[in-house]
C-alpha positions as CSV (number, residue, x, y, z in Angstrom):
1,X,-28.4,-50.6,50.8
2,X,-29.2,-53.8,48.9
3,X,-30.5,-51.8,45.9
4,X,-27.3,-49.8,45.7
5,X,-25.1,-52.9,45.9
6,X,-27.2,-54.6,43.2
7,X,-27.1,-51.6,40.9
8,X,-23.3,-51.2,41.2
9,X,-22.8,-54.9,40.5
10,X,-24.9,-54.7,37.4
11,X,-23.3,-51.5,36.1
12,X,-19.7,-52.7,36.7
13,X,-20.3,-55.8,34.5
14,X,-17.0,-57.7,35.0
15,X,-17.3,-58.1,38.7
16,X,-17.7,-61.5,40.4
17,X,-20.2,-62.2,43.1
18,X,-19.2,-64.3,46.1
19,X,-21.3,-67.2,44.7
20,X,-19.5,-66.9,41.3
21,X,-16.1,-66.8,43.0
22,X,-17.0,-70.0,45.0
23,X,-18.2,-71.7,41.9
24,X,-15.0,-70.8,40.1
25,X,-12.8,-72.1,42.9
26,X,-14.7,-75.4,43.0
27,X,-14.3,-75.8,39.3
28,X,-10.6,-74.8,39.2
29,X,-9.6,-77.0,42.2
30,X,-12.1,-79.8,42.0
31,X,-12.4,-79.4,45.8
32,X,-15.1,-78.6,48.3
33,X,-15.4,-75.0,49.6
34,X,-15.3,-74.9,53.4
35,X,-15.7,-71.1,53.9
36,X,-15.9,-68.0,51.8
37,X,-15.8,-64.4,53.1
38,X,-15.7,-61.0,51.3
39,X,-13.0,-58.6,52.4
40,X,-12.0,-55.1,51.3
41,X,-8.3,-54.5,50.6
42,X,-7.2,-51.1,49.4
43,X,-10.8,-50.2,48.2
44,X,-11.0,-53.4,46.2
45,X,-13.3,-56.3,47.1
46,X,-11.7,-59.7,47.4
47,X,-13.0,-63.0,48.5
48,X,-11.1,-65.2,51.0
49,X,-12.0,-68.8,50.2
50,X,-10.9,-71.9,52.1
51,X,-11.2,-75.1,50.1
52,X,-10.6,-78.8,50.8
53,X,-8.9,-80.3,47.8
54,X,-9.6,-83.9,46.5
55,X,-6.2,-85.0,47.9
56,X,-7.2,-83.9,51.4
57,X,-5.3,-80.6,51.7
58,X,-6.8,-77.3,52.8
59,X,-6.0,-74.3,50.6
60,X,-6.7,-70.6,51.3
61,X,-7.3,-68.7,48.1
62,X,-7.8,-65.0,47.5
63,X,-10.1,-64.2,44.5
64,X,-10.6,-60.7,43.3
65,X,-14.1,-59.5,42.6
66,X,-12.7,-58.2,39.2
67,X,-13.4,-61.1,36.9
68,X,-10.9,-60.0,34.2
69,X,-7.9,-60.5,36.6
70,X,-8.7,-64.2,37.1
71,X,-6.6,-64.4,40.3
72,X,-8.0,-67.8,41.5
73,X,-5.7,-69.6,39.2
74,X,-2.7,-67.2,39.6
75,X,-2.8,-67.1,43.4
76,X,-3.7,-70.7,44.0
77,X,-1.5,-72.7,46.4
78,X,-2.2,-75.8,44.2
79,X,1.1,-77.5,43.3
80,X,0.4,-80.0,40.5
81,X,2.1,-78.0,37.7
82,X,5.4,-78.0,39.7
83,X,5.1,-81.7,40.3
84,X,4.9,-82.4,36.6
85,X,8.1,-80.4,35.8
86,X,10.6,-83.0,34.9
87,X,13.5,-80.6,35.1
88,X,13.3,-80.6,38.9
89,X,13.4,-84.3,39.3
90,X,16.7,-85.6,40.8
91,X,18.0,-89.1,40.7
């Protein structure tokens, strides 16, 4: 089975491995990965990654194995962009 998985990962090209997904989440969040597990959802491989952020919060992220979708940043529960939005500030 290992040879089949390796061959399919090489032929697909744009897929992320679990290690690559973990590295991407660490880079994107600046946090420390606590756990990472592969899961199949509707015939697609996704990685469930739990990360401890530098400010001490735990985030649960879902990263698609399809690298082109780049879901780590789009599905992140990270909030800094919203905090910087000056239009929501009330006095």
